[in-house]
C-alpha positions as CSV (number, residue, x, y, z in Angstrom):
1,X,9.0,22.3,-3.7
2,X,11.8,24.8,-3.3
3,X,13.8,24.8,-6.5
4,X,16.8,26.2,-4.8
5,X,17.5,23.1,-2.6
6,X,18.4,19.6,-3.6
7,X,15.3,17.4,-3.8
8,X,15.1,14.3,-1.7
9,X,13.8,11.4,-3.7
10,X,11.4,8.7,-2.4
11,X,10.9,5.4,-4.1
12,X,7.4,3.9,-4.0
13,X,6.8,0.2,-4.9
14,X,3.1,-0.5,-5.7
15,X,2.5,-4.1,-4.5
16,X,-1.1,-4.1,-3.3
17,X,-2.9,-5.4,-6.4
18,X,-4.7,-8.7,-6.8
19,X,-3.1,-9.9,-10.1
20,X,-6.3,-11.7,-11.0
21,X,-5.2,-12.6,-14.6
22,X,-2.5,-14.8,-13.1
23,X,-4.9,-16.8,-10.9
24,X,-4.7,-19.4,-9.5
25,X,-1.1,-18.6,-8.8
26,X,-2.0,-15.2,-7.3
27,X,-4.5,-16.9,-5.0
28,X,-1.6,-18.0,-2.9
29,X,1.3,-15.6,-3.7
30,X,1.1,-11.8,-4.6
31,X,1.9,-11.0,-8.2
32,X,5.0,-8.8,-7.4
33,X,6.3,-11.7,-5.2
34,X,6.2,-14.2,-8.0
35,X,9.8,-15.3,-8.9
36,X,11.2,-14.1,-12.2
37,X,14.3,-16.0,-13.1
38,X,14.7,-16.9,-9.5
39,X,14.1,-13.5,-7.9
40,X,10.8,-12.1,-6.7
41,X,9.7,-9.7,-9.4
42,X,9.4,-6.6,-7.2
43,X,13.1,-6.9,-6.3
44,X,14.0,-5.8,-9.8
45,X,12.1,-2.6,-9.2
46,X,13.7,-2.3,-5.8
47,X,17.2,-2.8,-7.2
48,X,16.5,-0.1,-9.9
49,X,15.4,2.4,-7.3
50,X,18.3,1.6,-4.9
51,X,20.8,2.0,-7.8
52,X,19.2,5.4,-8.6
53,X,20.0,6.5,-5.0
54,X,16.6,7.1,-3.5
55,X,16.7,8.7,-0.1
56,X,13.8,6.5,1.2
57,X,11.9,3.5,0.0
58,X,8.3,2.4,0.7
59,X,5.8,-0.2,-0.4
60,X,2.1,-0.6,-0.1
61,X,0.5,-4.1,0.5
62,X,-3.1,-5.3,0.5
63,X,-3.5,-8.7,-1.1
64,X,-1.7,-11.4,0.9
65,X,0.3,-8.7,2.7
66,X,2.4,-10.9,4.9
67,X,3.5,-13.0,2.0
68,X,4.4,-9.9,0.1
69,X,6.5,-8.5,3.0
70,X,8.1,-11.9,3.5
71,X,9.2,-12.0,-0.1
72,X,10.8,-8.6,0.0
73,X,12.6,-9.4,3.3
74,X,13.8,-12.9,2.3
75,X,17.5,-12.8,1.9
76,X,19.5,-10.0,0.3
77,X,18.3,-10.2,-3.2
78,X,20.4,-8.3,-5.7
79,X,22.4,-6.7,-2.8
80,X,19.4,-4.9,-1.4
81,X,20.4,-2.8,1.5
82,X,17.7,-0.2,2.2
83,X,14.9,-0.9,4.6
84,X,11.4,-0.7,3.2
85,X,8.7,1.3,4.9
86,X,5.4,-0.6,4.8
87,X,1.9,0.8,4.2
88,X,-0.7,-1.8,5.0
89,X,-4.0,-1.1,3.2
90,X,-6.7,-2.5,5.4
91,X,-10.3,-2.9,4.2
92,X,-10.7,-1.3,0.7
93,X,-7.7,-1.2,-1.6
94,X,-6.6,2.4,-2.3
95,X,-5.6,2.2,-6.0
96,X,-2.4,3.5,-7.4
97,X,-3.0,7.1,-6.4
98,X,-4.4,6.5,-2.9
99,X,-1.8,3.8,-2.2
100,X,1.1,6.0,-3.4
101,X,-0.1,9.0,-1.4
102,X,-0.3,7.0,1.8
103,X,3.3,5.6,1.2
104,X,4.5,9.2,0.5
105,X,3.2,10.3,4.0
106,X,5.7,7.8,5.5
107,X,8.5,9.8,3.8
108,X,7.8,13.5,4.8
109,X,11.4,14.5,4.0
110,X,11.0,13.6,0.3
111,X,9.9,16.2,-2.3
112,X,9.7,13.9,-5.3
113,X,8.8,10.3,-5.9
114,X,9.6,7.5,-8.3
115,X,6.5,5.3,-8.3
116,X,7.2,1.9,-9.7
117,X,4.6,-0.9,-10.2
118,X,6.0,-3.9,-8.5
119,X,4.9,-6.3,-11.2
120,X,6.7,-4.5,-14.1
121,X,10.1,-5.3,-15.3
122,X,11.8,-2.4,-17.1
123,X,15.5,-1.7,-17.6
124,X,15.1,2.1,-18.2
125,X,17.8,4.3,-16.7
126,X,15.9,6.0,-13.8
127,X,18.8,8.5,-13.2
128,X,18.4,9.7,-16.7
129,X,14.6,9.8,-16.3
130,X,15.0,12.0,-13.2
131,X,17.3,14.4,-15.1
132,X,14.7,14.7,-17.9
133,X,11.9,15.2,-15.4
134,X,13.7,18.0,-13.6
135,X,14.7,19.7,-16.8
136,X,11.0,19.6,-18.0
137,X,9.7,21.4,-14.9
138,X,6.6,19.2,-15.0
139,X,4.8,17.8,-11.9
140,X,4.5,14.4,-13.6
141,X,6.8,12.4,-15.9
142,X,5.8,9.0,-17.3
143,X,8.4,6.6,-18.6
144,X,7.1,5.5,-22.0
145,X,8.3,2.9,-24.5
146,X,7.5,1.8,-28.1
147,X,4.3,-0.1,-28.2
148,X,4.7,-3.9,-28.3
149,X,3.5,-5.4,-31.5
150,X,0.7,-7.4,-29.9
151,X,-1.2,-4.3,-28.8
152,X,-1.2,-2.3,-32.0
153,X,-4.8,-3.3,-32.8
154,X,-7.6,-1.5,-31.1
155,X,-5.0,0.9,-29.7
156,X,-7.6,3.4,-28.5
157,X,-9.2,0.9,-26.3
158,X,-6.0,0.1,-24.5
159,X,-5.2,1.8,-21.2
160,X,-1.5,1.5,-22.1
161,X,-2.0,3.7,-25.2
162,X,0.0,7.0,-24.8
163,X,0.2,9.7,-27.4
164,X,3.4,11.8,-27.4
165,X,4.3,15.0,-29.2
166,X,7.9,16.1,-28.8
167,X,8.4,15.2,-25.1
168,X,4.9,15.8,-23.9
169,X,2.0,13.5,-23.4
170,X,-1.0,14.7,-25.4
171,X,-3.3,11.7,-24.7
172,X,-3.8,8.7,-22.6
173,X,-6.2,6.2,-24.1
174,X,-9.1,8.5,-25.3
175,X,-8.3,11.4,-23.0
176,X,-6.7,14.4,-24.7
177,X,-4.9,17.4,-23.5
178,X,-7.4,20.3,-23.5
179,X,-9.9,17.8,-24.8
180,X,-8.6,18.3,-28.4
181,X,-7.7,15.2,-30.4
182,X,-4.7,15.3,-32.7
183,X,-4.0,13.3,-35.8
184,X,-0.2,13.5,-35.6
185,X,1.5,11.9,-32.6
186,X,3.8,9.1,-31.6
187,X,2.1,6.0,-30.2
188,X,3.7,4.7,-27.0
189,X,2.9,2.5,-24.0
190,X,3.3,3.3,-20.3
191,X,6.1,1.4,-18.6
192,X,4.5,1.5,-15.1
193,X,7.1,4.0,-13.9
194,X,6.0,7.5,-12.8
195,X,8.0,10.4,-11.4
196,X,5.7,12.7,-9.4
197,X,6.2,15.8,-7.3
198,X,4.9,15.6,-3.7
199,X,2.2,18.2,-4.2
200,X,0.4,15.8,-6.6
201,X,0.2,13.1,-4.0
202,X,-0.5,15.5,-1.1
203,X,-3.7,16.6,-2.9
204,X,-5.1,13.0,-2.7
205,X,-7.3,12.6,0.5
206,X,-6.0,9.8,2.8
207,X,-8.0,6.6,2.6
208,X,-9.7,7.3,-0.8
209,X,-9.4,4.9,-3.7
210,X,-7.8,6.9,-6.5
211,X,-6.2,5.8,-9.7
212,X,-3.3,8.0,-10.9
213,X,-3.8,7.3,-14.6
214,X,-7.6,7.3,-15.0
215,X,-8.3,10.1,-12.5
216,X,-5.3,12.3,-11.7
217,X,-3.6,12.3,-15.1
218,X,-6.9,12.4,-16.9
219,X,-7.9,15.5,-15.0
220,X,-4.5,17.1,-15.7
221,X,-4.8,16.5,-19.4
222,X,-8.3,18.0,-19.4
223,X,-6.9,21.2,-17.7
224,X,-4.1,21.4,-20.2
225,X,-1.4,20.6,-17.6
226,X,1.9,19.4,-18.9
227,X,2.7,15.7,-18.4
228,X,6.2,15.0,-19.5
229,X,7.2,11.9,-21.4
230,X,10.6,10.3,-20.9
231,X,11.6,7.7,-23.5
232,X,15.0,5.8,-23.3
233,X,17.2,6.6,-26.3
234,X,18.0,2.9,-26.8
235,X,15.9,-0.3,-26.6
236,X,15.5,-1.6,-23.1
237,X,14.1,-4.8,-21.7
238,X,10.4,-4.4,-20.7
239,X,7.8,-6.9,-19.6
240,X,4.4,-6.2,-18.1
241,X,3.6,-9.7,-16.8
242,X,-0.1,-10.2,-17.0
243,X,-1.0,-13.8,-18.0
244,X,0.7,-17.2,-17.7
245,X,1.7,-16.9,-21.4
246,X,3.4,-13.5,-21.0
247,X,5.0,-14.6,-17.8
248,X,6.7,-17.5,-19.6
249,X,7.5,-15.4,-22.7
250,X,9.1,-12.6,-20.6
251,X,11.5,-15.1,-18.9
252,X,12.5,-16.7,-22.2
253,X,13.2,-13.2,-23.6
254,X,15.2,-12.3,-20.5
255,X,17.3,-15.4,-20.7
256,X,18.0,-14.9,-24.4
257,X,19.5,-11.5,-23.6
258,X,21.8,-12.5,-20.7
259,X,24.8,-13.0,-22.9
260,X,24.6,-9.4,-24.2
261,X,24.8,-7.8,-20.7
262,X,27.4,-7.6,-18.0
263,X,26.0,-9.9,-15.3
264,X,28.7,-10.9,-12.8
265,X,28.0,-14.3,-11.4
266,X,25.2,-15.1,-13.9
267,X,25.8,-16.5,-17.3
268,X,23.5,-18.0,-19.9
269,X,24.8,-21.0,-21.7
270,X,23.2,-22.7,-24.7
271,X,23.3,-26.4,-24.1
272,X,21.5,-27.6,-27.2
273,X,18.9,-26.3,-29.6
274,X,16.1,-24.9,-27.6
275,X,17.7,-25.5,-24.3
276,X,19.5,-23.0,-22.1
277,X,21.1,-23.1,-18.7
278,X,21.3,-20.0,-16.4
279,X,24.2,-20.5,-14.0
280,X,24.2,-18.3,-10.9
281,X,26.6,-18.1,-7.9
282,X,23.7,-17.1,-5.6
283,X,21.4,-19.5,-3.9
284,X,17.8,-18.5,-4.2
285,X,14.2,-19.5,-4.6
286,X,13.7,-21.1,-8.0
287,X,11.3,-19.6,-10.5
288,X,7.6,-20.4,-10.7
289,X,6.9,-20.7,-14.4
290,X,3.7,-21.8,-16.3
291,X,4.1,-24.1,-19.2
292,X,2.7,-23.0,-22.6
293,X,2.0,-25.3,-25.5
294,X,3.0,-22.6,-28.0
295,X,6.6,-22.6,-26.8
296,X,8.3,-25.8,-27.9
297,X,11.4,-25.7,-25.7
298,X,12.9,-26.5,-22.4
299,X,14.8,-23.7,-20.5
300,X,16.6,-24.6,-17.4
301,X,17.0,-21.9,-14.8
302,X,19.5,-23.0,-12.1
303,X,19.8,-26.5,-10.7
304,X,16.2,-27.2,-9.8
305,X,14.0,-25.2,-12.1
306,X,13.1,-25.3,-15.8
307,X,10.6,-23.9,-18.2
308,X,9.2,-27.1,-19.9
309,X,6.4,-26.8,-22.4
310,X,3.9,-29.6,-22.6
311,X,5.9,-32.4,-20.8
312,X,4.7,-33.9,-17.5
313,X,6.9,-33.3,-14.5
314,X,6.8,-36.0,-11.9
315,X,5.5,-35.0,-8.5
316,X,8.4,-36.7,-6.8
317,X,10.9,-34.5,-8.6
318,X,13.5,-33.2,-6.2
319,X,12.6,-29.6,-5.6
320,X,13.8,-27.1,-3.0
321,X,10.8,-24.8,-3.0
322,X,8.7,-24.1,-6.1
323,X,8.3,-25.7,-9.5
324,X,6.0,-25.8,-12.5
325,X,4.0,-28.8,-13.4
326,X,2.3,-29.6,-16.7
327,X,0.3,-27.0,-18.7
328,X,-0.8,-24.3,-16.3
329,X,-0.2,-26.1,-12.9
330,X,2.3,-24.9,-10.4
331,X,3.8,-26.3,-7.2
332,X,4.0,-23.8,-4.3
333,X,5.4,-24.9,-0.9
334,X,4.5,-28.5,-1.6
335,X,0.9,-28.0,-2.8
336,X,0.0,-28.5,-6.4
337,X,-2.3,-26.0,-8.1
338,X,-3.9,-27.1,-11.3
339,X,-5.7,-24.5,-13.5
């Protein structure tokens, strides 16, 4: 990349995965298309990229591709304005690296890419992350966050384990820079957001299944290449939705934080102990939410949708599109799915 010219930034949404831990829900709807507080999850990533001012935006699809594309084109969620370039992965799925590289080829004018996993929810300031990346001079920057409490045990076995010294990543899981383990480093987790220079993606052969983390970044660490770490200065909302329990928990946490943010048109009101109502001026698809017996509460999201732990919901309930049922079941387009 020519350092003397302004870089054009491409946004890449990774939306091709199977989301198998959320089955049977993901048997009929792609994980990034699952509604989160009434909006398909990948739209939060799209909104963040658009607010950052990317010059082009692309998305890869593989599992249930037409449904994923439909979810992203349905309505103008969160004031989305930019068209999305689509990379359909036919046959074998290409992984994060192979998938991102193919999307990047649809944006030849872009020198730098923000790669965002479509099933991750993160409120990090991407403009600030871009400034940090450019200042570092590195080819790769990963947005990292403090490790959630529930993954502190067996940290070395977790792919999300990142070791940071100053602002540089020294290890990912058990892979160390220059293959030299250190005793003193900060434990962090990966947010699912990468900033990558084009040359990294251009070196990935088209059509090959390649993982950015386990292959590309592992090789970079082994060679001693710099991988920059950007960590927001303040706490930000983050959720990597993997299981029905974390899906429910993330929405409860999000709703609990609504009153502390400026959200025109959306307000969170506490109706009674353990019961909240999210009022919104926008009509949209209600959320799909699994019940969980560990959460003893009811959370109402809009006029038709609620999180309801353990109570049976009648099948003749008036629903506009999607709704939970009791303990792990979910209604999608009129069909009940029971785990």
